[in-house]
MARBA-3410 file (N, C-alpha, C, O; in Angstrom, 1 decimal):
190
110.2,115.9,116.0,109.5,114.8,116.2,108.1,115.0,117.2,108.0,116.0,117.8 ~ 107.4,114.1,117.3,106.2,114.5,118.3,106.8,114.1,119.6,108.0,113.9,119.7 ~ 105.8,113.9,120.6,105.9,113.7,122.1,106.4,112.1,122.1,106.5,111.3,121.1 ~ 106.7,111.7,123.6,106.8,110.5,123.6,105.9,109.4,122.9,106.4,108.4,122.3 ~ 104.9,109.6,123.1,103.7,108.8,123.1,103.5,108.4,121.4,102.8,107.4,120.9
104.4,109.4,120.6,104.2,108.9,119.2,105.4,108.3,118.8,105.7,108.2,117.6 ~ 106.2,107.9,119.5,107.5,107.3,119.1,107.2,105.5,119.3,107.9,104.9,120.0 ~ 106.2,105.0,118.7,105.7,103.8,118.5,106.9,102.7,117.5,107.5,101.7,118.0 ~ 106.9,103.2,116.2,107.7,102.9,115.4,109.2,102.9,115.9,109.6,103.5,116.8 ~ 109.8,102.1,115.2,111.4,102.4,115.8,111.9,103.8,114.6,111.5,104.1,113.5
112.9,104.4,115.3,113.0,105.6,114.9,113.3,105.9,113.4,112.9,106.9,112.9 ~ 114.1,104.8,112.7,114.3,104.8,111.3,113.1,104.5,110.4,113.1,104.7,109.2 ~ 111.8,103.8,111.1,110.9,103.7,110.3,109.9,104.7,110.1,109.3,105.1,109.1 ~ 109.9,105.3,111.5,109.0,106.3,111.8,109.6,107.7,110.7,108.8,108.5,110.2 ~ 110.8,107.9,110.6,111.3,108.9,110.1,111.5,108.7,108.5,111.8,109.7,107.7
111.2,107.3,108.1,110.9,106.8,106.5,109.4,107.3,106.2,109.1,107.9,105.2 ~ 108.6,107.0,107.0,107.1,107.2,106.9,106.8,108.5,107.0,105.7,108.9,106.7 ~ 107.9,109.6,107.5,107.6,111.1,107.9,108.0,111.6,106.4,107.4,112.5,105.8 ~ 109.2,111.0,105.9,109.6,111.5,104.7,108.6,111.1,103.5,108.3,111.9,102.6 ~ 108.1,109.8,103.5,107.3,109.7,102.6,106.0,110.6,102.4,105.6,111.0,101.3
105.5,110.7,103.8,104.3,111.7,103.4,104.8,113.2,103.2,104.0,113.9,102.6 ~ 105.8,113.6,103.4,106.6,115.1,103.2,106.7,115.1,101.3,106.4,115.9,100.5 ~ 107.2,113.8,101.0,107.6,113.8,99.7,106.0,113.6,98.7,105.8,114.2,97.6 ~ 105.4,112.9,99.1,104.1,112.2,98.2,103.0,113.2,98.8,102.5,114.0,98.0 ~ 102.6,113.4,100.0,101.3,113.8,100.6,101.0,115.3,100.6,99.9,115.8,100.5
101.8,115.8,100.6,101.8,117.6,101.2,101.8,118.2,99.8,102.6,118.0,98.8 ~ 100.9,119.0,99.8,100.9,119.9,98.6,100.6,121.3,99.1,99.7,121.5,99.9 ~ 101.4,122.2,98.5,101.4,123.8,99.1,100.6,124.5,98.1,100.5,124.2,96.9 ~ 99.9,125.4,98.7,99.1,126.5,97.8,97.7,127.1,98.6,97.7,127.4,99.7 ~ 96.9,127.1,97.7,95.6,127.6,98.4,94.6,126.5,97.9,94.3,126.2,96.7
94.1,126.0,99.0,93.0,124.9,99.1,91.8,125.0,100.0,92.0,125.7,101.0 ~ 90.6,124.5,99.6,89.5,124.4,100.5,89.2,123.0,100.7,89.0,122.2,99.9 ~ 89.0,122.9,101.9,88.9,121.6,102.5,87.6,121.2,102.9,86.7,122.0,103.0 ~ 87.5,120.0,103.0,86.0,119.0,103.2,85.2,120.0,104.1,84.1,120.4,103.8 ~ 85.8,120.3,105.2,85.2,121.5,106.3,85.0,122.6,105.8,84.4,123.4,106.5
85.4,123.1,104.5,84.9,124.2,104.2,86.1,125.7,104.2,86.1,126.8,103.7 ~ 86.9,124.8,105.1,87.9,125.8,105.8,89.0,126.1,104.8,89.3,125.1,104.1 ~ 89.6,127.2,104.8,90.9,127.3,103.7,91.9,127.2,104.0,92.2,127.8,105.1 ~ 92.8,126.5,103.4,94.3,126.0,104.2,95.3,126.8,103.0,95.0,127.3,101.9 ~ 96.8,126.6,103.7,97.6,126.9,102.9,98.5,125.8,102.1,99.4,125.9,101.3
98.0,124.5,102.8,98.4,123.3,102.3,97.2,122.3,102.2,96.1,122.5,102.6 ~ 97.7,121.1,101.7,96.6,120.0,101.4,97.3,118.6,101.8,98.5,118.5,101.5 ~ 96.8,117.9,102.4,97.1,116.8,102.7,96.8,115.4,102.0,95.9,114.8,102.6 ~ 97.4,114.6,100.8,96.6,113.7,100.5,97.2,112.5,100.8,98.2,112.1,100.2 ~ 96.5,111.8,101.8,97.1,110.6,102.5,97.4,109.5,101.4,98.4,108.8,101.3
96.0,109.7,100.6,96.2,108.4,100.0,97.5,108.2,99.2,97.9,107.0,99.2 ~ 98.1,109.0,98.6,99.3,109.1,98.2,100.7,108.3,99.0,101.7,108.0,98.4 ~ 100.4,108.1,100.3,101.4,107.2,100.9,100.4,105.9,101.4,100.9,104.8,101.4 ~ 99.3,106.1,101.8,98.3,104.8,102.5,98.1,103.6,101.2,97.9,102.4,101.4 ~ 98.3,104.3,99.7,98.4,103.4,98.8,99.7,102.8,98.2,99.7,101.9,97.3
100.7,103.3,98.7,102.1,103.0,98.3,102.6,102.1,99.4,102.5,102.3,100.6 ~ 103.2,100.7,98.6,103.5,99.6,99.3,104.3,100.2,100.6,103.8,99.9,101.7 ~ 105.3,100.8,100.4,105.9,100.9,101.6,105.4,101.7,102.8,105.6,101.5,104.0 ~ 104.6,102.8,102.1,103.9,103.6,103.3,103.1,102.9,104.0,103.2,103.1,105.3 ~ 102.0,102.0,103.3,100.9,101.2,103.8,101.5,100.3,104.8,100.9,100.2,105.9
102.7,99.6,104.6,103.3,98.3,105.4,103.6,99.5,106.5,102.9,99.4,107.5 ~ 104.6,100.7,106.6,104.8,101.1,107.8,103.7,101.6,108.6,103.6,101.5,109.8 ~ 102.7,102.2,107.9,101.4,102.7,108.9,100.9,101.6,109.4,100.6,101.6,110.6 ~ 100.8,100.6,108.7,100.0,99.3,109.3,100.8,99.3,110.6,100.2,99.6,111.6 ~ 102.2,98.9,110.8,102.9,98.8,111.8,102.6,99.5,113.0,102.5,99.1,114.2
102.6,100.8,112.5,102.3,101.7,113.4,101.0,101.5,114.2,101.0,101.4,115.4 ~ 100.0,101.6,113.4,98.7,101.3,113.9,98.8,100.0,114.8,98.5,100.1,116.0 ~ 99.3,98.8,114.4,99.2,97.9,115.4,100.2,98.3,116.5,99.7,97.7,117.5 ~ 101.1,98.9,116.8,101.8,98.9,117.8,100.8,99.9,118.7,100.9,99.7,119.9 ~ 100.1,100.8,118.4,99.1,101.7,119.1,98.1,101.2,119.7,97.7,101.7,120.7
97.7,99.9,119.2,96.8,99.2,119.8,97.3,97.9,120.3,96.5,97.0,120.4 ~ 98.3,97.6,120.5,98.8,96.2,121.0,98.6,96.3,122.4,98.4,95.2,122.8 ~ 98.5,97.3,123.3,98.0,96.8,124.6,96.7,97.1,125.2,96.3,97.1,126.4 ~ 96.0,97.5,124.1,94.3,97.9,124.3,93.3,96.9,124.5,92.3,97.1,125.0 ~ 93.7,95.5,123.9,92.8,94.6,123.9,91.6,95.0,123.0,90.5,95.2,123.4
92.2,95.3,121.6,91.2,95.8,120.3,90.9,94.6,119.5,91.8,94.0,119.0 ~ 89.6,94.3,119.5,88.9,93.5,118.7,88.9,93.7,117.1,89.1,92.8,116.3 ~ 88.7,94.7,116.9,88.3,95.3,115.5,89.0,96.7,115.3,89.2,97.6,116.2 ~ 89.4,96.9,114.1,89.9,98.1,113.4,89.2,98.7,112.0,89.0,97.9,111.1 ~ 89.0,99.7,112.0,88.1,100.1,110.9,87.9,101.8,111.0,88.3,102.5,111.9
87.2,102.1,109.9,87.0,103.5,109.9,86.4,103.9,108.7,86.0,103.1,107.9 ~ 86.0,105.4,108.4,85.2,105.9,107.6,85.9,105.9,105.9,87.1,106.2,105.6 ~ 85.1,105.6,105.1,85.6,105.4,103.6,85.7,106.8,103.2,84.8,107.6,103.6 ~ 86.6,107.1,102.6,87.6,106.1,101.8,89.0,106.5,102.4,89.9,105.7,102.1 ~ 89.2,107.5,103.1,90.3,107.5,103.7,90.6,106.4,104.5,91.8,106.3,104.6
90.1,105.5,105.2,90.5,104.5,106.0,90.4,103.2,105.3,90.8,102.2,105.8 ~ 90.0,103.3,104.2,89.8,101.8,103.0,91.4,101.3,103.2,91.7,100.3,103.9 ~ 92.4,102.0,102.5,93.5,101.7,102.4,94.4,101.2,103.5,95.2,100.3,103.5 ~ 94.2,102.2,104.7,94.8,101.8,106.0,94.5,100.5,106.6,95.4,99.8,107.1 ~ 92.8,100.1,106.4,92.5,99.1,107.1,92.7,97.7,106.0,92.5,96.6,106.4
93.1,98.0,105.0,93.8,96.7,104.0,95.0,96.6,104.5,95.5,95.4,104.5 ~ 95.7,97.5,104.8,97.1,97.2,104.8,97.1,96.8,106.5,98.1,96.1,106.8 ~ 96.3,97.1,107.6,96.7,96.8,108.9,95.9,95.2,108.7,96.3,94.4,109.5 ~ 95.1,94.7,107.9,94.6,93.3,107.7,95.9,92.4,107.5,96.3,91.5,108.2 ~ 96.4,92.9,106.1,97.5,91.9,105.7,98.9,91.9,107.0,99.3,90.8,107.4
99.3,93.0,107.6,100.2,93.0,108.4,99.7,92.0,109.6,100.4,91.1,110.1 ~ 98.5,92.2,110.0,97.9,91.6,111.4,98.1,89.9,111.1,98.6,89.1,111.9 ~ 97.6,89.7,109.8,97.7,88.3,109.4,99.2,87.9,109.2,99.4,86.8,109.8 ~ 100.1,88.1,108.8,101.5,88.1,108.8,102.2,88.3,110.3,103.4,88.0,110.4 ~ 101.6,88.6,111.3,102.0,89.0,112.8,101.3,88.0,113.6,101.7,87.7,114.8
100.1,87.4,113.0,99.2,86.3,113.9,98.4,87.2,114.8,98.1,86.9,115.9 ~ 98.1,88.6,114.2,97.3,89.4,115.1,95.7,89.1,114.9,95.2,89.6,113.9 ~ 94.9,88.3,115.7,93.5,88.3,115.2,92.5,89.6,115.5,92.2,90.1,116.6 ~ 92.2,90.1,114.2,91.6,91.5,114.1,90.4,91.1,113.1,90.5,90.3,112.2 ~ 89.2,92.0,113.5,88.2,91.9,112.5,88.6,93.5,112.0,89.0,94.3,112.8
88.3,93.7,110.5,88.6,94.7,110.0,87.2,95.4,109.1,86.5,94.6,108.5 ~ 87.0,96.6,109.1,85.7,97.0,108.5,85.9,98.4,108.0,86.8,99.1,108.4 ~ 85.0,98.7,107.2,84.6,100.2,106.8,83.6,100.4,107.0,82.8,99.5,107.0 ~ 83.4,101.7,107.3,81.9,102.4,107.4,81.5,103.6,106.4,82.0,104.7,106.3 ~ 80.5,103.2,105.8,80.1,103.7,104.7,79.5,105.0,104.9,78.8,105.0,105.9
79.6,106.2,104.1,79.1,107.6,104.1,77.6,107.2,104.7,77.2,107.8,105.7 ~ 76.9,106.1,104.0,75.3,106.3,104.2,75.3,104.7,103.9,76.2,104.1,103.3 ~ 74.0,104.0,104.6,73.9,102.6,104.1,73.7,102.3,103.0,73.0,103.1,102.3 ~ 74.0,101.3,102.3,73.9,100.6,101.1,72.2,100.6,100.9,71.4,100.3,101.7 ~ 71.9,101.0,99.7,70.6,101.3,99.5,69.8,99.7,98.6,68.6,99.7,98.2
70.9,98.6,98.5,70.4,97.5,97.9,71.1,96.1,98.6,72.2,96.3,99.1 ~ 70.8,95.3,98.6,71.3,94.1,99.1,71.1,94.1,100.6,69.9,94.0,101.0 ~ 72.2,94.2,101.4,72.3,94.0,102.9,71.9,95.2,103.5,71.5,95.2,104.6 ~ 71.9,96.4,102.7,71.8,97.9,103.4,72.3,98.2,104.5,71.9,98.9,105.4 ~ 74.0,97.4,104.3,74.8,97.8,105.6,75.3,99.1,105.6,75.6,99.7,104.6
75.5,99.6,106.7,76.7,101.0,106.8,77.8,100.4,107.2,78.7,101.1,106.7 ~ 78.2,99.4,108.0,79.2,98.9,108.2,79.5,97.7,107.4,78.8,96.7,107.3 ~ 80.8,97.9,106.7,81.0,96.5,105.8,82.2,95.8,106.6,83.0,96.5,107.3 ~ 82.2,94.4,106.3,83.2,93.6,107.1,82.5,92.6,107.9,81.3,92.5,107.9 ~ 83.4,91.8,108.7,82.8,90.9,109.5,82.0,91.4,110.6,82.5,92.3,111.2
80.8,90.9,111.0,80.1,91.6,112.1,80.6,91.9,113.1,81.5,91.2,113.6 ~ 80.2,93.1,113.6,81.1,93.6,115.1,79.9,93.3,115.9,78.6,93.4,115.7 ~ 80.6,92.9,117.0,79.5,92.3,118.3,79.5,93.2,119.3,80.4,93.9,119.5 ~ 78.3,93.1,120.0,78.3,94.4,121.3,79.3,93.8,122.3,79.3,92.6,122.7 ~ 80.1,94.7,122.9,81.1,95.1,123.5,82.5,94.8,123.1,83.5,94.8,124.0
82.7,94.5,122.0,83.8,94.7,121.0,84.6,96.2,121.2,84.1,97.3,121.1 ~ 85.8,95.7,121.5,86.5,97.3,121.4,87.2,97.5,120.2,87.8,96.6,119.5 ~ 87.0,98.5,119.9,87.5,99.1,118.6,88.4,100.3,118.5,88.2,101.3,119.3 ~ 89.3,100.3,117.6,90.1,101.3,117.2,89.7,101.6,115.8,89.5,100.8,114.9 ~ 89.3,103.3,115.8,89.1,104.0,114.4,90.2,104.7,113.9,90.8,105.5,114.5
90.5,104.2,112.4,91.6,104.9,111.7,91.1,105.6,110.8,90.0,105.3,110.4 ~ 91.9,106.8,110.1,91.6,107.7,109.2,92.9,108.5,108.5,93.9,108.6,109.2 ~ 92.9,108.9,107.2,94.3,109.3,106.9,94.5,110.6,107.4,95.6,110.9,107.6 ~ 93.5,111.6,107.6,94.0,112.6,108.0,92.7,113.3,108.8,91.5,113.1,108.4 ~ 92.9,114.2,109.9,92.0,114.5,110.7,91.8,116.1,110.8,92.8,116.6,111.3
90.8,116.9,110.5,90.7,118.3,110.8,89.8,118.4,112.0,90.1,118.5,113.2 ~ 88.5,118.5,111.5,87.6,119.0,112.3,87.2,117.7,113.3,86.9,117.8,114.5 ~ 87.1,116.4,112.7,87.1,115.1,113.3,85.4,114.4,112.9,85.0,113.4,113.4 ~ 84.9,115.2,112.0,83.6,115.0,111.6,83.2,113.6,111.0,82.1,113.1,111.3 ~ 84.1,113.0,110.2,84.2,111.8,109.7,84.5,110.7,110.4,84.0,109.6,110.3
85.4,111.1,111.2,85.8,110.0,112.6,84.5,109.9,113.3,84.2,108.7,113.6 ~ 83.8,110.9,113.7,82.8,110.9,114.6,81.4,110.0,113.8,80.8,109.1,114.3 ~ 81.3,110.5,112.8,80.1,109.8,112.0,80.3,108.0,112.0,79.4,107.1,112.0 ~ 81.6,107.7,112.1,82.3,106.1,112.1,82.0,105.7,113.5,81.3,104.8,113.7 ~ 82.6,106.5,114.6,82.4,106.2,115.8,80.8,105.9,116.3,80.4,105.1,117.2
80.0,106.9,115.6,78.5,107.1,116.4,78.1,105.7,115.6,77.2,105.1,116.2 ~ 78.5,104.9,114.2,77.9,103.8,113.8,78.4,102.6,114.4,77.8,101.6,114.5 ~ 79.7,102.8,115.0,80.5,101.6,115.7,79.5,101.7,117.0,79.0,100.7,117.3 ~ 79.3,102.7,117.8,78.6,102.6,119.0,77.2,101.9,118.8,76.8,100.9,119.5 ~ 76.6,102.4,117.9,75.0,101.9,117.5,75.3,100.6,117.3,74.4,99.9,117.9
76.2,99.9,116.7,76.9,98.5,116.9,76.8,97.7,118.0,76.6,96.5,117.9 ~ 77.0,98.5,119.2,76.9,98.1,120.4,78.6,98.0,120.9,78.8,97.3,121.9 ~ 79.5,98.5,120.4,80.9,98.3,120.5,81.6,99.6,121.3,81.0,100.7,121.3 ~ 82.6,99.4,121.9,83.0,100.5,122.6,84.4,101.0,121.8,85.2,100.1,121.4 ~ 84.6,102.2,121.5,85.5,102.9,120.4,86.5,103.5,121.5,86.4,104.5,122.1
87.6,102.6,121.5,88.8,103.0,122.6,89.7,103.9,122.2,90.5,104.4,123.0 ~ 89.6,104.3,120.7,91.1,104.9,120.4,91.0,105.1,119.0,91.0,104.2,118.2 ~ 90.9,106.4,118.5,91.0,107.1,117.3,92.6,107.4,116.9,93.3,108.1,117.5 ~ 92.9,106.7,115.8,94.2,106.8,115.2,94.3,107.8,113.6,94.1,107.3,112.5 ~ 94.5,109.0,113.7,94.4,109.2,112.4,96.2,109.4,112.0,97.1,109.5,112.8
96.3,109.3,110.6,97.7,109.2,110.1,98.3,110.7,110.4,99.4,110.8,111.1 ~ 97.8,111.6,110.1,97.7,113.0,110.2,96.9,113.8,111.2,95.7,113.6,111.1 ~ 97.1,114.4,112.0,96.0,115.3,112.8,96.5,116.7,112.9,97.5,117.1,113.4 ~ 95.5,117.4,112.1,95.9,118.9,111.3,95.8,119.8,112.7,96.3,120.9,112.7 ~ 95.5,119.4,113.5,95.4,120.2,115.0,94.3,121.2,114.7,94.6,122.3,115.1
93.2,121.0,114.1,92.2,121.9,114.0,90.8,121.4,114.7,89.7,121.2,114.2 ~ 91.2,121.4,115.9,89.5,120.9,116.5,89.4,119.4,116.6,89.1,119.1,117.8 ~ 89.6,118.5,115.9,89.1,117.3,115.9,89.4,116.5,117.2,88.6,115.9,117.8 ~ 90.7,116.6,117.5,91.1,115.7,118.5,90.6,116.2,119.8,90.9,115.5,120.8 ~ 89.7,117.4,120.0,89.0,118.1,121.3,87.8,117.5,121.1,87.3,117.0,122.1
87.1,117.3,119.9,85.8,117.0,119.7,85.8,115.3,120.1,84.7,114.8,120.5 ~ 86.7,114.6,119.8,86.8,113.3,119.9,87.2,112.9,121.2,86.9,111.8,121.6 ~ 87.8,113.4,121.9,88.3,113.3,123.5,87.1,113.7,124.2,86.9,113.1,125.3 ~ 86.2,114.7,123.9,85.1,115.1,124.6,84.0,113.9,124.4,82.8,114.1,124.8 ~ 84.2,112.7,123.8,83.5,111.7,123.7,84.0,110.7,124.6,83.2,109.7,124.8
85.2,110.8,125.2,85.7,109.9,126.1,86.6,108.8,125.1,86.7,107.6,125.3 ~ 87.0,109.2,124.1,87.9,108.4,123.1,89.2,109.0,123.4,89.3,110.2,123.6 ~ 90.2,108.4,123.3,91.7,108.8,123.2,91.8,109.1,121.7,91.1,108.5,120.9 ~ 92.6,109.8,121.5,93.2,110.5,120.2,94.8,110.1,120.2,95.6,110.6,121.0 ~ 95.0,109.3,119.4,96.8,109.0,119.2,96.9,108.9,117.6,96.7,107.9,116.9
97.4,110.0,117.2,97.7,110.5,115.8,99.0,109.7,115.7,99.6,109.5,116.7 ~ 99.7,109.2,114.4,100.8,108.7,114.0,101.6,110.1,114.0,102.5,110.2,114.8 ~ 101.2,111.0,113.3,102.0,112.4,113.2,100.8,113.5,113.7,99.6,113.2,113.8 ~ 101.4,114.6,113.9,100.4,115.8,113.8,101.1,116.7,112.8,102.2,116.3,112.4 ~ 100.7,117.9,112.3,101.2,118.7,111.4,102.2,119.5,112.0,102.7,120.4,111.3
102.8,119.5,113.2,103.9,120.0,113.8,104.9,119.1,113.5,106.0,119.5,113.7 ~ 104.8,117.7,113.1,105.7,117.0,113.0,106.5,117.3,111.6,107.6,116.9,111.3 ~ 105.7,118.1,110.8,105.9,118.6,109.5,106.4,120.2,109.4,106.4,120.8,108.3 ~ 106.7,120.7,110.5,106.8,122.1,110.6,105.8,123.1,110.1,106.1,124.2,109.8 ~ 104.4,122.3,110.3,103.4,123.4,109.9,102.5,123.8,111.2,101.6,124.6,111.1
END
């Protein structure tokens, strides 16, 4: 298990989410990652973030990680954050936690409203958490952080489901943003 800061879910729920990730999301072999790096394993977070139980447990974990942060909005880069944001929206409603939820596109829409950030308008000064299914170098999270900062918001925390521990945490921390992963690869013996 990870250190004390990652024990936000009760032990049973955390272990169940970890088990789902091991069973459904990890593949072993030879893979080339989005970053171009080669890896002996691949993490397909959507196998759990689009699973009913996995989505629910992850949403609970995210809400626990922001409960004392005065966060007004949660969102992240498409497509990794899309199911996480949807799950957080549903659980936040059930728990009567007022939040704005949003998705950051890879590029602004070329038609209609030409938005880069989809969802309720983010207002200058709002405190935001950015979520993602997996973090390697942190590049997709940083693009989302930049977009949210351009909207005038303060990004308080980045919450990846799994941190591969390959430099992303350090890059995001250098921007003055706390990184609080649900799990790191060490939680899976990698």
